[in-house]
PyMOL Python script that loads the backbone (N, CA, C, O; Angstrom):
from pymol import cmd

cmd.read_pdbstr("""\
ATOM      1  N   MET A   1      11.949   4.413  -4.884  1.00  0.00           N
ATOM      2  CA  MET A   1      11.937   5.853  -4.761  1.00  0.00           C
ATOM      3  C   MET A   1      11.108   6.214  -3.524  1.00  0.00           C
ATOM      4  O   MET A   1      10.038   5.649  -3.300  1.00  0.00           O
ATOM      5  N   SER A   2      11.602   7.142  -2.741  1.00  0.00           N
ATOM      6  CA  SER A   2      10.915   7.483  -1.498  1.00  0.00           C
ATOM      7  C   SER A   2       9.880   8.590  -1.715  1.00  0.00           C
ATOM      8  O   SER A   2       9.943   9.354  -2.678  1.00  0.00           O
ATOM      9  N   ALA A   3       8.944   8.643  -0.797  1.00  0.00           N
ATOM     10  CA  ALA A   3       7.888   9.661  -0.872  1.00  0.00           C
ATOM     11  C   ALA A   3       8.482  11.057  -0.727  1.00  0.00           C
ATOM     12  O   ALA A   3       8.026  11.993  -1.383  1.00  0.00           O
ATOM     13  N   THR A   4       9.482  11.205   0.112  1.00  0.00           N
ATOM     14  CA  THR A   4      10.097  12.515   0.328  1.00  0.00           C
ATOM     15  C   THR A   4      10.726  13.035  -0.959  1.00  0.00           C
ATOM     16  O   THR A   4      10.582  14.212  -1.292  1.00  0.00           O
ATOM     17  N   PHE A   5      11.417  12.171  -1.674  1.00  0.00           N
ATOM     18  CA  PHE A   5      12.032  12.574  -2.933  1.00  0.00           C
ATOM     19  C   PHE A   5      10.980  13.026  -3.945  1.00  0.00           C
ATOM     20  O   PHE A   5      11.159  14.039  -4.621  1.00  0.00           O
ATOM     21  N   VAL A   6       9.912  12.292  -4.045  1.00  0.00           N
ATOM     22  CA  VAL A   6       8.840  12.633  -4.990  1.00  0.00           C
ATOM     23  C   VAL A   6       8.181  13.947  -4.587  1.00  0.00           C
ATOM     24  O   VAL A   6       7.901  14.785  -5.444  1.00  0.00           O
ATOM     25  N   GLN A   7       7.933  14.134  -3.304  1.00  0.00           N
ATOM     26  CA  GLN A   7       7.334  15.384  -2.834  1.00  0.00           C
ATOM     27  C   GLN A   7       8.221  16.572  -3.162  1.00  0.00           C
ATOM     28  O   GLN A   7       7.734  17.607  -3.616  1.00  0.00           O
ATOM     29  N   ILE A   8       9.513  16.432  -2.937  1.00  0.00           N
ATOM     30  CA  ILE A   8      10.451  17.519  -3.230  1.00  0.00           C
ATOM     31  C   ILE A   8      10.506  17.780  -4.733  1.00  0.00           C
ATOM     32  O   ILE A   8      10.581  18.932  -5.161  1.00  0.00           O
ATOM     33  N   ALA A   9      10.469  16.717  -5.532  1.00  0.00           N
ATOM     34  CA  ALA A   9      10.522  16.871  -6.992  1.00  0.00           C
ATOM     35  C   ALA A   9       9.326  17.658  -7.515  1.00  0.00           C
ATOM     36  O   ALA A   9       9.448  18.367  -8.514  1.00  0.00           O
ATOM     37  N   PHE A  10       8.174  17.545  -6.860  1.00  0.00           N
ATOM     38  CA  PHE A  10       6.999  18.320  -7.262  1.00  0.00           C
ATOM     39  C   PHE A  10       6.987  19.698  -6.611  1.00  0.00           C
ATOM     40  O   PHE A  10       6.628  20.685  -7.252  1.00  0.00           O
ATOM     41  N   LEU A  11       7.375  19.769  -5.352  1.00  0.00           N
ATOM     42  CA  LEU A  11       7.221  21.000  -4.586  1.00  0.00           C
ATOM     43  C   LEU A  11       8.204  22.090  -4.999  1.00  0.00           C
ATOM     44  O   LEU A  11       7.822  23.259  -5.063  1.00  0.00           O
ATOM     45  N   ILE A  12       9.436  21.748  -5.276  1.00  0.00           N
ATOM     46  CA  ILE A  12      10.426  22.782  -5.596  1.00  0.00           C
ATOM     47  C   ILE A  12      10.085  23.524  -6.887  1.00  0.00           C
ATOM     48  O   ILE A  12      10.085  24.755  -6.880  1.00  0.00           O
ATOM     49  N   PRO A  13       9.794  22.839  -7.992  1.00  0.00           N
ATOM     50  CA  PRO A  13       9.410  23.599  -9.193  1.00  0.00           C
ATOM     51  C   PRO A  13       8.147  24.444  -8.983  1.00  0.00           C
ATOM     52  O   PRO A  13       8.072  25.584  -9.441  1.00  0.00           O
ATOM     53  N   LEU A  14       7.159  23.876  -8.286  1.00  0.00           N
ATOM     54  CA  LEU A  14       5.949  24.653  -8.012  1.00  0.00           C
ATOM     55  C   LEU A  14       6.263  25.864  -7.136  1.00  0.00           C
ATOM     56  O   LEU A  14       5.723  26.946  -7.365  1.00  0.00           O
ATOM     57  N   ALA A  15       7.120  25.697  -6.146  1.00  0.00           N
ATOM     58  CA  ALA A  15       7.481  26.804  -5.259  1.00  0.00           C
ATOM     59  C   ALA A  15       8.187  27.917  -6.021  1.00  0.00           C
ATOM     60  O   ALA A  15       7.949  29.094  -5.749  1.00  0.00           O
ATOM     61  N   ILE A  16       9.040  27.573  -6.959  1.00  0.00           N
ATOM     62  CA  ILE A  16       9.745  28.580  -7.753  1.00  0.00           C
ATOM     63  C   ILE A  16       8.755  29.355  -8.613  1.00  0.00           C
ATOM     64  O   ILE A  16       8.806  30.584  -8.664  1.00  0.00           O
ATOM     65  N   ILE A  17       7.861  28.648  -9.285  1.00  0.00           N
ATOM     66  CA  ILE A  17       6.862  29.302 -10.129  1.00  0.00           C
ATOM     67  C   ILE A  17       5.937  30.182  -9.296  1.00  0.00           C
ATOM     68  O   ILE A  17       5.646  31.317  -9.672  1.00  0.00           O
ATOM     69  N   ILE A  18       5.480  29.659  -8.174  1.00  0.00           N
ATOM     70  CA  ILE A  18       4.563  30.409  -7.318  1.00  0.00           C
ATOM     71  C   ILE A  18       5.247  31.625  -6.720  1.00  0.00           C
ATOM     72  O   ILE A  18       4.642  32.693  -6.639  1.00  0.00           O
ATOM     73  N   ALA A  19       6.493  31.484  -6.300  1.00  0.00           N
ATOM     74  CA  ALA A  19       7.228  32.625  -5.743  1.00  0.00           C
ATOM     75  C   ALA A  19       7.381  33.727  -6.791  1.00  0.00           C
ATOM     76  O   ALA A  19       7.235  34.909  -6.479  1.00  0.00           O
ATOM     77  N   TYR A  20       7.674  33.343  -8.023  1.00  0.00           N
ATOM     78  CA  TYR A  20       7.787  34.328  -9.096  1.00  0.00           C
ATOM     79  C   TYR A  20       6.468  35.097  -9.270  1.00  0.00           C
ATOM     80  O   TYR A  20       6.459  36.327  -9.311  1.00  0.00           O
ATOM     81  N   TYR A  21       5.370  34.362  -9.369  1.00  0.00           N
ATOM     82  CA  TYR A  21       4.075  35.016  -9.558  1.00  0.00           C
ATOM     83  C   TYR A  21       3.701  35.888  -8.364  1.00  0.00           C
ATOM     84  O   TYR A  21       3.134  36.968  -8.530  1.00  0.00           O
ATOM     85  N   ASP A  22       4.015  35.421  -7.180  1.00  0.00           N
ATOM     86  CA  ASP A  22       3.675  36.181  -5.973  1.00  0.00           C
ATOM     87  C   ASP A  22       4.463  37.491  -5.916  1.00  0.00           C
ATOM     88  O   ASP A  22       3.903  38.537  -5.588  1.00  0.00           O
ATOM     89  N   VAL A  23       5.738  37.439  -6.230  1.00  0.00           N
ATOM     90  CA  VAL A  23       6.564  38.654  -6.202  1.00  0.00           C
ATOM     91  C   VAL A  23       6.218  39.573  -7.373  1.00  0.00           C
ATOM     92  O   VAL A  23       6.100  40.787  -7.207  1.00  0.00           O
ATOM     93  N   ARG A  24       6.058  38.991  -8.541  1.00  0.00           N
ATOM     94  CA  ARG A  24       5.837  39.801  -9.761  1.00  0.00           C
ATOM     95  C   ARG A  24       4.431  40.409  -9.817  1.00  0.00           C
ATOM     96  O   ARG A  24       4.281  41.591 -10.124  1.00  0.00           O
ATOM     97  N   TYR A  25       3.419  39.618  -9.527  1.00  0.00           N
ATOM     98  CA  TYR A  25       2.040  40.063  -9.699  1.00  0.00           C
ATOM     99  C   TYR A  25       1.274  40.254  -8.387  1.00  0.00           C
ATOM    100  O   TYR A  25       0.123  40.690  -8.391  1.00  0.00           O
ATOM    101  N   ARG A  26       1.921  39.925  -7.266  1.00  0.00           N
ATOM    102  CA  ARG A  26       1.310  40.063  -5.930  1.00  0.00           C
ATOM    103  C   ARG A  26       0.036  39.237  -5.790  1.00  0.00           C
ATOM    104  O   ARG A  26      -0.895  39.630  -5.087  1.00  0.00           O
ATOM    105  N   ARG A  27       0.005  38.095  -6.462  1.00  0.00           N
ATOM    106  CA  ARG A  27      -1.114  37.163  -6.313  1.00  0.00           C
ATOM    107  C   ARG A  27      -0.630  35.762  -6.649  1.00  0.00           C
ATOM    108  O   ARG A  27       0.351  35.581  -7.371  1.00  0.00           O
ATOM    109  N   ILE A  28      -1.337  34.775  -6.113  1.00  0.00           N
ATOM    110  CA  ILE A  28      -1.010  33.376  -6.359  1.00  0.00           C
ATOM    111  C   ILE A  28      -2.198  32.756  -7.103  1.00  0.00           C
ATOM    112  O   ILE A  28      -3.269  32.579  -6.522  1.00  0.00           O
ATOM    113  N   PRO A  29      -2.011  32.427  -8.383  1.00  0.00           N
ATOM    114  CA  PRO A  29      -3.121  31.872  -9.163  1.00  0.00           C
ATOM    115  C   PRO A  29      -3.621  30.539  -8.604  1.00  0.00           C
ATOM    116  O   PRO A  29      -2.837  29.695  -8.170  1.00  0.00           O
ATOM    117  N   ASN A  30      -4.924  30.375  -8.626  1.00  0.00           N
ATOM    118  CA  ASN A  30      -5.549  29.158  -8.107  1.00  0.00           C
ATOM    119  C   ASN A  30      -5.086  27.877  -8.788  1.00  0.00           C
ATOM    120  O   ASN A  30      -4.973  26.856  -8.110  1.00  0.00           O
ATOM    121  N   PRO A  31      -4.810  27.873 -10.105  1.00  0.00           N
ATOM    122  CA  PRO A  31      -4.330  26.627 -10.709  1.00  0.00           C
ATOM    123  C   PRO A  31      -3.030  26.116 -10.076  1.00  0.00           C
ATOM    124  O   PRO A  31      -2.822  24.906  -9.993  1.00  0.00           O
ATOM    125  N   PHE A  32      -2.166  27.014  -9.635  1.00  0.00           N
ATOM    126  CA  PHE A  32      -0.935  26.583  -8.980  1.00  0.00           C
ATOM    127  C   PHE A  32      -1.227  25.981  -7.611  1.00  0.00           C
ATOM    128  O   PHE A  32      -0.616  24.990  -7.213  1.00  0.00           O
ATOM    129  N   VAL A  33      -2.156  26.585  -6.906  1.00  0.00           N
ATOM    130  CA  VAL A  33      -2.543  26.063  -5.593  1.00  0.00           C
ATOM    131  C   VAL A  33      -3.199  24.694  -5.763  1.00  0.00           C
ATOM    132  O   VAL A  33      -2.915  23.771  -4.999  1.00  0.00           O
ATOM    133  N   LEU A  34      -4.060  24.560  -6.742  1.00  0.00           N
ATOM    134  CA  LEU A  34      -4.727  23.276  -6.989  1.00  0.00           C
ATOM    135  C   LEU A  34      -3.725  22.203  -7.417  1.00  0.00           C
ATOM    136  O   LEU A  34      -3.844  21.046  -7.015  1.00  0.00           O
ATOM    137  N   ALA A  35      -2.742  22.583  -8.228  1.00  0.00           N
ATOM    138  CA  ALA A  35      -1.707  21.622  -8.632  1.00  0.00           C
ATOM    139  C   ALA A  35      -0.928  21.137  -7.416  1.00  0.00           C
ATOM    140  O   ALA A  35      -0.609  19.953  -7.308  1.00  0.00           O
ATOM    141  N   THR A  36      -0.624  22.046  -6.510  1.00  0.00           N
ATOM    142  CA  THR A  36       0.084  21.675  -5.291  1.00  0.00           C
ATOM    143  C   THR A  36      -0.776  20.745  -4.438  1.00  0.00           C
ATOM    144  O   THR A  36      -0.299  19.723  -3.944  1.00  0.00           O
ATOM    145  N   PHE A  37      -2.037  21.107  -4.271  1.00  0.00           N
ATOM    146  CA  PHE A  37      -2.956  20.320  -3.453  1.00  0.00           C
ATOM    147  C   PHE A  37      -3.134  18.906  -4.009  1.00  0.00           C
ATOM    148  O   PHE A  37      -2.978  17.926  -3.280  1.00  0.00           O
ATOM    149  N   PHE A  38      -3.457  18.803  -5.287  1.00  0.00           N
ATOM    150  CA  PHE A  38      -3.733  17.494  -5.869  1.00  0.00           C
ATOM    151  C   PHE A  38      -2.484  16.628  -5.996  1.00  0.00           C
ATOM    152  O   PHE A  38      -2.566  15.407  -5.862  1.00  0.00           O
ATOM    153  N   SER A  39      -1.334  17.242  -6.250  1.00  0.00           N
ATOM    154  CA  SER A  39      -0.112  16.425  -6.284  1.00  0.00           C
ATOM    155  C   SER A  39       0.205  15.893  -4.892  1.00  0.00           C
ATOM    156  O   SER A  39       0.662  14.757  -4.763  1.00  0.00           O
ATOM    157  N   GLY A  40      -0.023  16.678  -3.857  1.00  0.00           N
ATOM    158  CA  GLY A  40       0.191  16.201  -2.491  1.00  0.00           C
ATOM    159  C   GLY A  40      -0.741  15.061  -2.133  1.00  0.00           C
ATOM    160  O   GLY A  40      -0.321  14.074  -1.529  1.00  0.00           O
ATOM    161  N   ILE A  41      -2.004  15.195  -2.505  1.00  0.00           N
ATOM    162  CA  ILE A  41      -2.978  14.125  -2.243  1.00  0.00           C
ATOM    163  C   ILE A  41      -2.577  12.857  -2.996  1.00  0.00           C
ATOM    164  O   ILE A  41      -2.612  11.763  -2.435  1.00  0.00           O
ATOM    165  N   ALA A  42      -2.198  13.003  -4.260  1.00  0.00           N
ATOM    166  CA  ALA A  42      -1.830  11.846  -5.073  1.00  0.00           C
ATOM    167  C   ALA A  42      -0.580  11.153  -4.525  1.00  0.00           C
ATOM    168  O   ALA A  42      -0.534   9.925  -4.449  1.00  0.00           O
ATOM    169  N   ILE A  43       0.418  11.925  -4.150  1.00  0.00           N
ATOM    170  CA  ILE A  43       1.652  11.339  -3.616  1.00  0.00           C
ATOM    171  C   ILE A  43       1.367  10.577  -2.328  1.00  0.00           C
ATOM    172  O   ILE A  43       1.850   9.462  -2.135  1.00  0.00           O
ATOM    173  N   ASN A  44       0.577  11.191  -1.448  1.00  0.00           N
ATOM    174  CA  ASN A  44       0.262  10.519  -0.193  1.00  0.00           C
ATOM    175  C   ASN A  44      -0.650   9.315  -0.399  1.00  0.00           C
ATOM    176  O   ASN A  44      -0.601   8.368   0.387  1.00  0.00           O
ATOM    177  N   ALA A  45      -1.475   9.334  -1.434  1.00  0.00           N
ATOM    178  CA  ALA A  45      -2.311   8.171  -1.743  1.00  0.00           C
ATOM    179  C   ALA A  45      -1.452   7.016  -2.242  1.00  0.00           C
ATOM    180  O   ALA A  45      -1.672   5.863  -1.870  1.00  0.00           O
ATOM    181  N   VAL A  46      -0.482   7.329  -3.079  1.00  0.00           N
ATOM    182  CA  VAL A  46       0.381   6.285  -3.629  1.00  0.00           C
ATOM    183  C   VAL A  46       1.261   5.675  -2.540  1.00  0.00           C
ATOM    184  O   VAL A  46       1.377   4.453  -2.444  1.00  0.00           O
ATOM    185  N   PHE A  47       1.879   6.519  -1.724  1.00  0.00           N
ATOM    186  CA  PHE A  47       2.833   6.024  -0.740  1.00  0.00           C
ATOM    187  C   PHE A  47       2.200   5.670   0.606  1.00  0.00           C
ATOM    188  O   PHE A  47       2.779   4.898   1.370  1.00  0.00           O
ATOM    189  N   GLY A  48       1.015   6.224   0.912  1.00  0.00           N
ATOM    190  CA  GLY A  48       0.421   5.971   2.215  1.00  0.00           C
ATOM    191  C   GLY A  48      -0.934   5.315   2.183  1.00  0.00           C
ATOM    192  O   GLY A  48      -1.501   5.008   3.231  1.00  0.00           O
ATOM    193  N   GLY A  49      -1.461   5.095   0.996  1.00  0.00           N
ATOM    194  CA  GLY A  49      -2.780   4.479   0.880  1.00  0.00           C
ATOM    195  C   GLY A  49      -3.877   5.398   1.384  1.00  0.00           C
ATOM    196  O   GLY A  49      -3.737   6.621   1.371  1.00  0.00           O
ATOM    197  N   LEU A  50      -4.948   4.807   1.821  1.00  0.00           N
ATOM    198  CA  LEU A  50      -6.097   5.577   2.283  1.00  0.00           C
ATOM    199  C   LEU A  50      -5.764   6.389   3.532  1.00  0.00           C
ATOM    200  O   LEU A  50      -6.253   7.507   3.689  1.00  0.00           O
ATOM    201  N   SER A  51      -4.948   5.844   4.408  1.00  0.00           N
ATOM    202  CA  SER A  51      -4.564   6.610   5.604  1.00  0.00           C
ATOM    203  C   SER A  51      -3.725   7.829   5.224  1.00  0.00           C
ATOM    204  O   SER A  51      -3.798   8.859   5.894  1.00  0.00           O
ATOM    205  N   GLY A  52      -2.933   7.726   4.158  1.00  0.00           N
ATOM    206  CA  GLY A  52      -2.168   8.871   3.673  1.00  0.00           C
ATOM    207  C   GLY A  52      -3.072   9.970   3.147  1.00  0.00           C
ATOM    208  O   GLY A  52      -2.802  11.155   3.342  1.00  0.00           O
ATOM    209  N   VAL A  53      -4.147   9.570   2.479  1.00  0.00           N
ATOM    210  CA  VAL A  53      -5.112  10.548   1.968  1.00  0.00           C
ATOM    211  C   VAL A  53      -5.805  11.256   3.130  1.00  0.00           C
ATOM    212  O   VAL A  53      -5.952  12.479   3.119  1.00  0.00           O
ATOM    213  N   PHE A  54      -6.228  10.489   4.129  1.00  0.00           N
ATOM    214  CA  PHE A  54      -6.871  11.105   5.299  1.00  0.00           C
ATOM    215  C   PHE A  54      -5.920  12.022   6.044  1.00  0.00           C
ATOM    216  O   PHE A  54      -6.323  13.086   6.515  1.00  0.00           O
ATOM    217  N   ALA A  55      -4.659  11.620   6.155  1.00  0.00           N
ATOM    218  CA  ALA A  55      -3.662  12.476   6.819  1.00  0.00           C
ATOM    219  C   ALA A  55      -3.454  13.771   6.029  1.00  0.00           C
ATOM    220  O   ALA A  55      -3.285  14.838   6.618  1.00  0.00           O
ATOM    221  N   SER A  56      -3.468  13.678   4.707  1.00  0.00           N
ATOM    222  CA  SER A  56      -3.325  14.871   3.872  1.00  0.00           C
ATOM    223  C   SER A  56      -4.488  15.834   4.075  1.00  0.00           C
ATOM    224  O   SER A  56      -4.289  17.039   4.230  1.00  0.00           O
ATOM    225  N   PHE A  57      -5.695  15.296   4.072  1.00  0.00           N
ATOM    226  CA  PHE A  57      -6.864  16.144   4.279  1.00  0.00           C
ATOM    227  C   PHE A  57      -6.866  16.761   5.675  1.00  0.00           C
ATOM    228  O   PHE A  57      -7.226  17.927   5.838  1.00  0.00           O
ATOM    229  N   ALA A  58      -6.468  15.987   6.675  1.00  0.00           N
ATOM    230  CA  ALA A  58      -6.412  16.520   8.037  1.00  0.00           C
ATOM    231  C   ALA A  58      -5.380  17.643   8.132  1.00  0.00           C
ATOM    232  O   ALA A  58      -5.626  18.661   8.779  1.00  0.00           O
ATOM    233  N   GLY A  59      -4.238  17.461   7.493  1.00  0.00           N
ATOM    234  CA  GLY A  59      -3.217  18.514   7.472  1.00  0.00           C
ATOM    235  C   GLY A  59      -3.697  19.750   6.739  1.00  0.00           C
ATOM    236  O   GLY A  59      -3.435  20.877   7.160  1.00  0.00           O
ATOM    237  N   PHE A  60      -4.401  19.533   5.642  1.00  0.00           N
ATOM    238  CA  PHE A  60      -4.957  20.652   4.880  1.00  0.00           C
ATOM    239  C   PHE A  60      -5.925  21.468   5.729  1.00  0.00           C
ATOM    240  O   PHE A  60      -5.835  22.695   5.777  1.00  0.00           O
ATOM    241  N   VAL A  61      -6.841  20.790   6.392  1.00  0.00           N
ATOM    242  CA  VAL A  61      -7.849  21.481   7.205  1.00  0.00           C
ATOM    243  C   VAL A  61      -7.188  22.223   8.364  1.00  0.00           C
ATOM    244  O   VAL A  61      -7.515  23.380   8.628  1.00  0.00           O
ATOM    245  N   LEU A  62      -6.262  21.565   9.055  1.00  0.00           N
ATOM    246  CA  LEU A  62      -5.583  22.209  10.187  1.00  0.00           C
ATOM    247  C   LEU A  62      -4.813  23.448   9.736  1.00  0.00           C
ATOM    248  O   LEU A  62      -4.922  24.507  10.353  1.00  0.00           O
ATOM    249  N   ALA A  63      -4.035  23.318   8.662  1.00  0.00           N
ATOM    250  CA  ALA A  63      -3.263  24.454   8.167  1.00  0.00           C
ATOM    251  C   ALA A  63      -4.180  25.579   7.699  1.00  0.00           C
ATOM    252  O   ALA A  63      -3.899  26.753   7.941  1.00  0.00           O
ATOM    253  N   PHE A  64      -5.268  25.227   7.034  1.00  0.00           N
ATOM    254  CA  PHE A  64      -6.182  26.258   6.546  1.00  0.00           C
ATOM    255  C   PHE A  64      -6.795  27.039   7.702  1.00  0.00           C
ATOM    256  O   PHE A  64      -6.861  28.268   7.661  1.00  0.00           O
ATOM    257  N   VAL A  65      -7.242  26.331   8.729  1.00  0.00           N
ATOM    258  CA  VAL A  65      -7.872  27.001   9.871  1.00  0.00           C
ATOM    259  C   VAL A  65      -6.870  27.916  10.571  1.00  0.00           C
ATOM    260  O   VAL A  65      -7.196  29.061  10.884  1.00  0.00           O
ATOM    261  N   LEU A  66      -5.661  27.427  10.819  1.00  0.00           N
ATOM    262  CA  LEU A  66      -4.663  28.241  11.513  1.00  0.00           C
ATOM    263  C   LEU A  66      -4.259  29.473  10.696  1.00  0.00           C
ATOM    264  O   LEU A  66      -4.146  30.572  11.237  1.00  0.00           O
ATOM    265  N   MET A  67      -4.044  29.282   9.406  1.00  0.00           N
ATOM    266  CA  MET A  67      -3.644  30.408   8.560  1.00  0.00           C
ATOM    267  C   MET A  67      -4.802  31.365   8.307  1.00  0.00           C
ATOM    268  O   MET A  67      -4.588  32.565   8.135  1.00  0.00           O
ATOM    269  N   PHE A  68      -6.021  30.848   8.283  1.00  0.00           N
ATOM    270  CA  PHE A  68      -7.181  31.715   8.082  1.00  0.00           C
ATOM    271  C   PHE A  68      -7.319  32.701   9.232  1.00  0.00           C
ATOM    272  O   PHE A  68      -7.749  33.836   9.029  1.00  0.00           O
ATOM    273  N   LEU A  69      -6.959  32.278  10.426  1.00  0.00           N
ATOM    274  CA  LEU A  69      -6.981  33.202  11.566  1.00  0.00           C
ATOM    275  C   LEU A  69      -6.023  34.368  11.338  1.00  0.00           C
ATOM    276  O   LEU A  69      -6.336  35.509  11.678  1.00  0.00           O
ATOM    277  N   LEU A  70      -4.869  34.084  10.769  1.00  0.00           N
ATOM    278  CA  LEU A  70      -3.934  35.167  10.438  1.00  0.00           C
ATOM    279  C   LEU A  70      -4.506  36.068   9.348  1.00  0.00           C
ATOM    280  O   LEU A  70      -4.298  37.282   9.367  1.00  0.00           O
ATOM    281  N   HIS A  71      -5.213  35.482   8.416  1.00  0.00           N
ATOM    282  CA  HIS A  71      -5.830  36.268   7.345  1.00  0.00           C
ATOM    283  C   HIS A  71      -6.905  37.200   7.905  1.00  0.00           C
ATOM    284  O   HIS A  71      -7.019  38.351   7.482  1.00  0.00           O
ATOM    285  N   VAL A  72      -7.680  36.703   8.846  1.00  0.00           N
ATOM    286  CA  VAL A  72      -8.743  37.509   9.449  1.00  0.00           C
ATOM    287  C   VAL A  72      -8.161  38.763  10.101  1.00  0.00           C
ATOM    288  O   VAL A  72      -8.759  39.838  10.050  1.00  0.00           O
ATOM    289  N   PHE A  73      -6.988  38.610  10.714  1.00  0.00           N
ATOM    290  CA  PHE A  73      -6.359  39.756  11.383  1.00  0.00           C
ATOM    291  C   PHE A  73      -5.472  40.574  10.443  1.00  0.00           C
ATOM    292  O   PHE A  73      -4.786  41.493  10.892  1.00  0.00           O
ATOM    293  N   GLY A  74      -5.475  40.258   9.164  1.00  0.00           N
ATOM    294  CA  GLY A  74      -4.756  41.054   8.170  1.00  0.00           C
ATOM    295  C   GLY A  74      -3.273  40.754   8.062  1.00  0.00           C
ATOM    296  O   GLY A  74      -2.535  41.513   7.435  1.00  0.00           O
ATOM    297  N   ALA A  75      -2.829  39.672   8.656  1.00  0.00           N
ATOM    298  CA  ALA A  75      -1.403  39.347   8.632  1.00  0.00           C
ATOM    299  C   ALA A  75      -0.995  38.540   7.401  1.00  0.00           C
ATOM    300  O   ALA A  75       0.196  38.388   7.127  1.00  0.00           O
ATOM    301  N   MET A  76      -1.972  38.025   6.659  1.00  0.00           N
ATOM    302  CA  MET A  76      -1.651  37.154   5.530  1.00  0.00           C
ATOM    303  C   MET A  76      -2.753  37.259   4.485  1.00  0.00           C
ATOM    304  O   MET A  76      -3.925  37.427   4.820  1.00  0.00           O
ATOM    305  N   GLY A  77      -2.369  37.158   3.217  1.00  0.00           N
ATOM    306  CA  GLY A  77      -3.343  37.209   2.135  1.00  0.00           C
ATOM    307  C   GLY A  77      -4.040  35.872   1.944  1.00  0.00           C
ATOM    308  O   GLY A  77      -3.571  34.840   2.425  1.00  0.00           O
ATOM    309  N   ALA A  78      -5.156  35.900   1.243  1.00  0.00           N
ATOM    310  CA  ALA A  78      -5.948  34.688   1.024  1.00  0.00           C
ATOM    311  C   ALA A  78      -5.189  33.661   0.181  1.00  0.00           C
ATOM    312  O   ALA A  78      -5.292  32.461   0.434  1.00  0.00           O
ATOM    313  N   GLY A  79      -4.439  34.112  -0.807  1.00  0.00           N
ATOM    314  CA  GLY A  79      -3.656  33.188  -1.626  1.00  0.00           C
ATOM    315  C   GLY A  79      -2.597  32.471  -0.807  1.00  0.00           C
ATOM    316  O   GLY A  79      -2.346  31.283  -1.006  1.00  0.00           O
ATOM    317  N   ASP A  80      -1.975  33.198   0.117  1.00  0.00           N
ATOM    318  CA  ASP A  80      -0.987  32.581   1.002  1.00  0.00           C
ATOM    319  C   ASP A  80      -1.626  31.534   1.896  1.00  0.00           C
ATOM    320  O   ASP A  80      -1.031  30.490   2.161  1.00  0.00           O
ATOM    321  N   VAL A  81      -2.836  31.812   2.360  1.00  0.00           N
ATOM    322  CA  VAL A  81      -3.552  30.853   3.211  1.00  0.00           C
ATOM    323  C   VAL A  81      -3.823  29.568   2.428  1.00  0.00           C
ATOM    324  O   VAL A  81      -3.566  28.471   2.925  1.00  0.00           O
ATOM    325  N   LYS A  82      -4.337  29.702   1.213  1.00  0.00           N
ATOM    326  CA  LYS A  82      -4.647  28.528   0.389  1.00  0.00           C
ATOM    327  C   LYS A  82      -3.388  27.752   0.054  1.00  0.00           C
ATOM    328  O   LYS A  82      -3.384  26.522   0.105  1.00  0.00           O
ATOM    329  N   LEU A  83      -2.318  28.459  -0.291  1.00  0.00           N
ATOM    330  CA  LEU A  83      -1.081  27.779  -0.648  1.00  0.00           C
ATOM    331  C   LEU A  83      -0.484  27.040   0.544  1.00  0.00           C
ATOM    332  O   LEU A  83      -0.049  25.897   0.408  1.00  0.00           O
ATOM    333  N   PHE A  84      -0.461  27.682   1.707  1.00  0.00           N
ATOM    334  CA  PHE A  84       0.072  27.027   2.894  1.00  0.00           C
ATOM    335  C   PHE A  84      -0.726  25.772   3.222  1.00  0.00           C
ATOM    336  O   PHE A  84      -0.150  24.740   3.566  1.00  0.00           O
ATOM    337  N   ALA A  85      -2.021  25.854   3.119  1.00  0.00           N
ATOM    338  CA  ALA A  85      -2.868  24.691   3.386  1.00  0.00           C
ATOM    339  C   ALA A  85      -2.598  23.584   2.376  1.00  0.00           C
ATOM    340  O   ALA A  85      -2.555  22.410   2.744  1.00  0.00           O
ATOM    341  N   ALA A  86      -2.416  23.940   1.115  1.00  0.00           N
ATOM    342  CA  ALA A  86      -2.151  22.938   0.077  1.00  0.00           C
ATOM    343  C   ALA A  86      -0.812  22.245   0.300  1.00  0.00           C
ATOM    344  O   ALA A  86      -0.682  21.042   0.076  1.00  0.00           O
ATOM    345  N   ILE A  87       0.159  22.995   0.732  1.00  0.00           N
ATOM    346  CA  ILE A  87       1.492  22.402   0.988  1.00  0.00           C
ATOM    347  C   ILE A  87       1.418  21.508   2.196  1.00  0.00           C
ATOM    348  O   ILE A  87       2.422  20.911   2.585  1.00  0.00           O
TER     349      ILE A  87
END
""", "prot")
cmd.dss("prot")
cmd.show_as("cartoon", "prot")
cmd.util.cbc("prot")
cmd.orient("prot")
């Protein structure tokens, strides 16, 4: 089984649930963001080892910093920033 297949199997159901909550309640609950984050770390640890974990953290930090700049200027909400970084 490939890493891409496993990532999609986790990401699509989470994306559907998160999209529903975002549209319905205008917020993204932290447990969903944490589930996305930890499943991504776990998948990359299994398929990429320690270098996969470091790559995941580096991607998280880069995405968070870039999206946080948009949040500072009012273009994006904090939940969107956290979710984008987790993905």
